[in-house]
Backbone as CSV, one residue per row, in Angstrom:
resi,resn,N_x,N_y,N_z,CA_x,CA_y,CA_z,C_x,C_y,C_z
1,MET,-18.932,-14.709,7.248,-17.629,-13.836,7.638,-16.914,-14.287,6.416
2,PRO,-16.033,-13.000,6.465,-14.925,-13.026,5.350,-13.859,-13.971,5.902
3,GLU,-13.189,-14.806,5.139,-12.004,-15.421,5.769,-10.901,-15.091,4.944
4,LEU,-9.556,-15.284,5.761,-8.101,-15.113,5.181,-8.155,-16.864,4.424
5,PRO,-7.748,-16.763,3.389,-6.537,-18.330,2.788,-6.153,-18.888,3.668
6,GLU,-6.250,-20.405,3.639,-5.657,-21.083,4.765,-3.929,-20.771,4.901
7,LEU,-3.475,-21.088,5.747,-2.234,-20.989,5.857,-1.721,-22.099,5.912
8,SER,-0.961,-22.884,5.037,0.072,-24.155,5.380,0.633,-24.319,6.503
9,PRO,0.456,-25.725,7.100,1.473,-25.625,8.541,2.866,-25.939,7.664
10,PRO,4.150,-25.887,8.544,5.519,-25.821,8.178,5.712,-27.256,7.625
11,ALA,6.314,-27.829,6.957,6.373,-29.134,6.234,7.611,-29.671,7.626
12,PRO,7.600,-31.312,7.531,8.588,-31.846,8.578,9.853,-31.477,8.275
13,ASN,10.329,-31.396,9.272,12.163,-31.307,9.088,12.886,-32.101,9.925
14,ALA,13.833,-32.759,9.973,15.036,-33.348,10.746,15.672,-32.720,11.816
15,ASP,15.745,-31.401,11.091,16.507,-30.480,11.975,15.684,-29.795,12.763
16,GLU,15.842,-30.081,14.162,15.297,-29.748,15.342,15.508,-27.809,15.350
17,ALA,15.982,-27.437,15.083,16.355,-25.902,15.518,15.253,-25.808,14.137
18,GLU,15.692,-26.101,13.073,14.730,-25.433,11.709,13.246,-26.214,11.661
19,LEU,13.156,-26.788,12.186,11.415,-27.089,12.326,10.890,-25.886,13.703
20,LEU,11.620,-25.460,14.420,11.220,-25.235,15.617,10.866,-23.212,14.809
21,LEU,12.108,-23.182,13.926,12.318,-21.519,13.481,10.802,-21.751,12.312
22,ALA,10.773,-22.852,11.517,9.608,-22.817,10.579,8.060,-22.693,11.073
23,TRP,8.135,-23.488,12.272,6.877,-23.111,13.198,7.024,-21.732,13.994
24,LEU,7.871,-21.112,14.075,8.031,-19.394,14.540,7.467,-18.683,13.588
25,ASP,8.063,-19.145,11.975,7.796,-18.420,11.096,6.323,-18.461,11.018
26,HIS,5.982,-19.670,10.732,4.530,-19.985,10.568,3.283,-19.087,11.378
27,LEU,3.858,-19.090,12.783,2.985,-18.262,13.296,3.033,-16.911,13.323
28,ARG,4.171,-16.297,13.057,4.464,-14.952,12.936,3.550,-14.614,11.385
29,GLU,3.615,-15.322,10.654,2.713,-15.138,9.578,1.307,-14.982,9.520
30,SER,0.738,-15.694,10.594,-0.740,-15.687,10.736,-0.653,-14.602,11.428
31,ILE,-0.423,-14.335,12.450,-0.185,-13.039,13.207,-0.117,-11.520,12.183
32,LEU,1.083,-11.329,11.236,0.980,-10.175,10.173,-0.082,-10.234,9.310
33,ARG,-0.652,-11.492,8.708,-1.570,-11.261,7.954,-3.051,-10.768,8.438
34,LYS,-2.875,-10.863,9.860,-4.466,-10.070,10.457,-4.197,-8.813,10.675
35,VAL,-2.891,-8.108,10.150,-2.766,-6.893,10.484,-2.703,-5.882,9.006
36,ALA,-2.092,-7.023,7.943,-1.809,-6.178,7.051,-2.834,-5.608,5.833
37,ASP,-4.171,-5.653,5.966,-4.820,-4.905,5.414,-5.514,-3.764,6.080
38,LEU,-5.041,-3.389,7.282,-5.578,-2.404,8.271,-5.203,-0.950,8.411
39,ASP,-5.952,-0.086,8.881,-4.870,1.119,8.914,-4.988,1.450,9.836
40,GLU,-4.283,2.705,10.284,-3.456,2.794,11.838,-4.812,2.516,13.040
41,GLU,-5.908,3.209,12.671,-7.048,2.975,13.711,-7.435,2.028,13.945
42,GLN,-7.628,1.006,12.927,-8.164,-0.329,13.043,-7.114,-0.999,13.693
43,ALA,-5.757,-0.671,13.299,-4.513,-1.616,14.468,-4.224,-1.210,15.536
44,ARG,-5.147,-0.095,16.376,-4.741,-0.011,17.161,-6.345,0.138,18.099
45,TRP,-7.359,-0.533,17.720,-8.647,-0.983,17.931,-8.439,-2.422,18.731
46,ARG,-9.491,-1.839,20.239,-9.488,-2.804,21.286,-11.344,-2.961,21.240
47,PRO,-11.516,-4.072,21.522,-12.999,-4.373,22.095,-13.184,-4.009,23.715
48,ASP,-14.084,-2.774,23.348,-14.446,-2.074,24.996,-12.943,-2.314,25.816
49,GLY,-12.245,-1.803,25.279,-10.440,-1.760,26.133,-10.164,-3.078,26.365
50,ALA,-10.930,-4.338,25.900,-10.118,-5.700,26.478,-9.178,-6.232,25.180
51,LEU,-8.495,-7.138,25.288,-7.509,-7.834,24.593,-6.902,-6.810,24.270
52,ILE,-5.690,-6.933,23.402,-4.514,-6.339,23.055,-4.457,-5.693,21.729
53,PRO,-4.501,-4.502,20.989,-4.714,-4.315,19.846,-3.533,-4.812,18.905
54,LEU,-4.102,-5.459,17.926,-3.213,-6.034,16.753,-1.687,-5.305,16.671
55,LEU,-1.728,-4.025,16.612,-0.500,-3.563,16.562,0.254,-3.877,17.444
56,GLY,-0.207,-3.864,18.972,0.489,-4.013,20.153,0.600,-5.255,20.140
57,ILE,0.417,-6.425,19.508,0.763,-7.838,19.425,1.893,-7.822,18.765
58,VAL,1.689,-7.202,17.295,3.322,-7.032,16.680,4.332,-6.549,17.408
59,HIS,3.985,-5.040,17.767,5.454,-4.726,18.586,5.521,-5.443,20.061
60,HIS,4.718,-6.143,20.573,5.016,-7.046,21.887,5.930,-8.003,21.329
61,LEU,5.473,-8.880,20.265,6.047,-10.333,19.976,7.607,-9.627,19.510
62,THR,7.804,-8.629,18.834,9.155,-8.078,18.334,10.096,-7.529,19.642
63,GLN,9.272,-6.923,20.658,10.057,-7.261,21.908,10.580,-8.351,22.490
64,VAL,9.529,-9.335,22.699,9.799,-10.455,23.286,10.982,-11.323,22.891
65,GLU,10.875,-11.629,21.249,11.835,-12.085,20.667,13.485,-11.276,20.855
66,TRP,13.617,-9.808,20.852,14.907,-9.339,21.276,15.498,-9.511,22.481
67,ARG,14.293,-9.630,23.737,14.844,-9.715,25.210,15.205,-11.499,25.192
68,TRP,14.466,-12.240,24.432,14.854,-13.862,24.895,16.328,-14.020,24.100
69,ILE,16.468,-13.210,22.820,17.542,-13.643,21.979,18.752,-12.874,22.055
70,ASP,18.735,-11.665,22.465,19.970,-10.942,22.359,19.962,-10.751,24.369
71,GLY,19.005,-10.772,24.874,18.853,-10.728,26.416,19.535,-12.156,27.020
72,ALA,18.362,-12.669,27.018,18.583,-14.013,27.666,19.403,-15.116,27.057
73,MET,19.661,-15.010,25.485,20.926,-15.679,25.216,22.213,-15.557,24.708
74,ARG,22.085,-13.802,24.552,23.563,-13.168,24.292,23.907,-12.326,25.356
75,GLY,22.963,-12.455,26.382,23.610,-11.565,27.672,23.649,-10.346,27.751
76,GLU,22.843,-9.173,26.586,22.572,-8.033,26.110,21.621,-7.658,27.171
77,GLN,22.129,-6.239,27.539,21.150,-5.433,28.321,19.658,-5.289,28.105
78,VAL,18.836,-5.865,28.499,17.535,-5.791,27.614,16.444,-5.167,28.945
79,HIS,15.358,-4.757,28.407,14.257,-4.050,29.294,12.646,-4.476,28.976
80,ARG,11.793,-4.293,29.783,10.390,-4.924,29.546,9.684,-3.680,30.096
81,SER,8.472,-3.380,28.950,7.497,-2.052,29.635,6.343,-2.488,29.182
82,GLU,5.234,-2.389,30.049,3.777,-2.550,29.684,3.626,-1.635,28.369
83,ALA,4.057,-0.688,28.458,3.762,0.321,26.831,3.891,-0.099,25.699
84,GLU,4.622,-1.688,25.443,4.992,-2.026,24.442,3.852,-2.751,23.596
85,PHE,2.281,-3.107,24.945,1.440,-3.497,23.814,0.096,-2.365,23.390
86,ALA,0.698,-1.266,23.679,-0.310,-0.133,23.374,1.138,0.978,22.772
87,PRO,1.561,0.737,21.823,2.481,1.555,21.240,1.545,2.856,20.879
88,GLY,2.317,4.247,20.763,1.996,5.357,20.578,2.118,5.836,19.262
89,PRO,1.006,6.667,18.392,1.376,7.048,16.952,2.593,7.135,16.437
90,GLU,3.941,7.298,16.955,5.120,7.429,16.204,5.071,6.033,15.790
91,LEU,4.696,4.773,16.248,4.726,3.933,15.645,3.762,3.072,14.198
92,THR,4.483,3.553,13.583,2.810,2.978,12.547,3.002,1.198,11.964
93,VAL,1.750,0.917,11.299,1.435,-0.479,11.344,2.662,-1.003,10.302
94,ALA,3.281,-0.148,9.035,4.353,-0.445,8.237,5.563,-0.751,9.274
95,GLU,5.927,0.039,10.196,7.185,0.244,10.801,7.081,-0.968,11.966
96,ALA,6.019,-1.313,12.416,6.016,-2.647,13.186,6.047,-3.700,12.455
97,VAL,5.459,-3.821,11.397,5.959,-4.940,10.276,7.446,-4.833,10.006
98,LEU,7.677,-4.043,9.567,9.066,-4.274,9.111,10.176,-4.462,10.033
99,ARG,9.563,-4.162,11.390,10.590,-4.455,12.601,10.207,-5.837,13.171
100,TYR,9.525,-6.240,12.845,8.822,-7.768,13.138,9.808,-8.765,12.512
101,ARG,9.696,-8.434,11.083,10.289,-8.909,9.798,11.885,-8.957,10.579
102,GLU,11.962,-8.063,10.610,13.842,-7.960,10.588,14.190,-8.649,11.545
103,ARG,13.451,-8.762,12.647,13.624,-9.298,14.210,13.810,-10.811,13.954
104,ALA,12.594,-11.069,13.041,12.782,-12.469,12.772,14.046,-13.200,11.889
105,LEU,14.656,-12.226,11.098,15.924,-12.549,10.427,16.887,-12.736,11.500
106,ALA,16.789,-11.665,12.282,17.794,-11.718,13.319,17.750,-12.510,14.620
107,THR,16.557,-13.336,14.771,16.580,-14.403,15.627,17.059,-15.408,14.635
108,GLY,16.406,-15.836,13.283,16.902,-17.230,12.882,18.681,-16.911,12.607
109,ALA,19.155,-15.765,12.140,20.444,-15.551,12.484,21.352,-16.234,13.574
110,ALA,20.787,-15.825,14.613,21.092,-15.850,15.867,20.909,-17.489,16.302
111,VAL,19.997,-18.277,15.955,19.695,-19.681,16.136,20.418,-20.430,15.429
112,ARG,20.880,-20.098,14.509,21.674,-21.134,13.324,23.249,-20.797,13.781
113,ALA,23.277,-19.962,14.948,24.705,-19.708,14.888,25.029,-20.364,16.449
114,MET,24.058,-20.797,17.066,24.161,-21.608,18.221,23.921,-22.957,17.726
115,THR,24.066,-23.515,19.375,23.362,-24.733,19.009,22.238,-24.928,20.324
116,LEU,21.218,-25.890,19.866,20.158,-25.916,20.817,20.195,-26.237,22.264
117,THR,21.482,-26.365,22.877,21.957,-26.964,24.030,22.868,-25.702,24.544
118,GLN,22.769,-24.690,23.766,23.849,-23.520,24.533,23.103,-23.055,25.563
119,PRO,23.409,-23.011,26.618,22.885,-22.043,27.543,22.752,-20.733,27.231
120,CYS,21.493,-20.185,28.201,21.548,-18.952,28.436,22.559,-18.263,28.940
121,ALA,22.858,-16.979,28.566,23.354,-16.028,29.066,22.997,-15.320,30.702
122,ASP,21.735,-15.770,30.566,21.442,-15.192,32.311,21.344,-15.637,33.103
123,GLY,22.412,-16.939,32.946,22.122,-17.742,34.151,20.744,-18.678,35.010
124,SER,20.085,-18.496,34.053,18.473,-19.163,34.718,18.604,-21.007,34.710
125,GLY,19.689,-21.487,33.528,19.558,-23.067,33.604,18.508,-23.105,32.524
126,ARG,18.468,-21.930,31.546,17.607,-22.364,30.564,18.589,-22.537,29.425
127,ASP,18.058,-23.439,27.959,18.753,-23.193,27.111,18.077,-22.707,25.885
128,LEU,18.934,-22.463,24.900,17.779,-22.296,23.366,17.146,-23.249,22.975
129,ARG,17.105,-24.383,23.339,15.797,-25.318,22.955,14.526,-24.405,23.724
130,TRP,14.767,-24.457,25.175,13.830,-24.029,25.829,13.039,-22.625,25.456
131,VAL,14.309,-21.583,24.864,13.925,-20.514,24.511,13.121,-20.660,23.156
132,LEU,13.359,-21.093,22.526,12.753,-21.425,20.720,11.180,-22.040,21.187
133,LEU,11.079,-22.929,22.393,9.847,-23.786,22.584,8.765,-22.133,23.312
134,HIS,9.401,-21.758,24.127,9.158,-20.246,24.791,8.298,-19.464,23.419
135,LEU,9.062,-19.290,22.782,9.013,-18.152,21.645,7.929,-18.593,20.756
136,VAL,7.868,-19.929,20.572,6.689,-20.914,19.650,5.727,-20.451,20.719
137,GLU,5.523,-20.945,21.680,4.030,-20.457,22.927,3.928,-19.196,22.705
138,GLU,4.848,-18.257,23.196,4.094,-17.203,23.340,3.912,-16.331,22.042
139,THR,4.274,-16.788,20.777,3.518,-16.535,19.731,2.459,-17.043,18.913
140,ALA,2.091,-18.258,19.547,0.598,-18.639,19.538,-0.023,-18.158,20.194
141,ARG,0.101,-18.265,21.376,-0.883,-17.128,22.512,-1.489,-16.249,22.007
142,HIS,-0.581,-15.153,21.370,-0.964,-14.054,20.799,-1.545,-13.859,19.211
143,ALA,-1.294,-15.220,18.844,-1.838,-15.150,17.443,-3.496,-15.756,17.325
144,GLY,-3.734,-16.333,18.974,-5.189,-16.601,19.601,-5.719,-15.245,19.674
145,HIS,-5.069,-14.292,20.224,-5.559,-12.779,20.741,-5.845,-12.225,19.222
146,ALA,-4.758,-12.291,18.296,-4.777,-11.460,17.188,-6.128,-12.107,16.324
147,ASP,-6.607,-13.358,16.345,-7.625,-14.210,15.762,-9.110,-13.411,16.195
148,ALA,-8.862,-13.038,17.822,-10.452,-13.010,18.603,-10.286,-11.406,18.034
149,THR,-9.094,-10.554,18.181,-9.493,-8.991,17.776,-9.778,-8.880,16.509
150,ARG,-9.511,-9.305,15.750,-9.528,-9.388,14.394,-11.040,-9.594,13.844
151,GLU,-11.246,-10.879,14.764,-12.830,-11.447,14.417,-13.945,-10.037,14.641
152,LEU,-13.649,-9.646,16.191,-14.472,-8.580,16.761,-14.476,-7.272,15.939
153,LEU,-12.909,-6.956,15.418,-13.036,-5.578,14.836,-14.057,-5.613,13.294
154,ASP,-14.102,-6.661,12.471,-14.412,-6.776,11.311,-15.107,-7.897,11.067
155,GLY,-14.993,-9.077,11.656,-15.658,-10.269,11.128,-14.613,-11.405,10.390
156,VAL,-13.265,-10.795,10.141,-12.475,-11.479,9.624,-11.855,-12.662,10.367
157,THR,-12.091,-14.025,9.599,-11.639,-14.999,10.461,-10.756,-16.134,9.860
158,GLY,-9.911,-16.702,10.009,-8.644,-17.676,9.364,-7.870,-17.272,9.549
């Protein structure tokens, strides 16, 4: 089976927020590597209708970060839709990757402007530390989906 080069984990960092952001970046990169060389059809492929297409994973995670950072943390109006898992033809792989990278920059800037103990604006009792850990968990979960989908698509692992 073809294998992607190994992706090194982030270095230790005494700054907890920076460490969490580094792990989030690491996981994002592992997902983006899964779509980097795919065409539009391959990026939308699902094994027998199961799992989530790789393009859907990228799009969904972009929306997840927006909802948690701009919505829960900043109190902005956000929404959720099951359609984000299967975007239409108007969203290309290149555009989805660009939006995900832009969202990563926005998330990093927002986190660096807050403290880890800053409470969510949504009144949930959660704080930024909880949100970052959730983003790491959510991204890791979908990185596993991306691994499975890509391996079933064309045998690429890693």
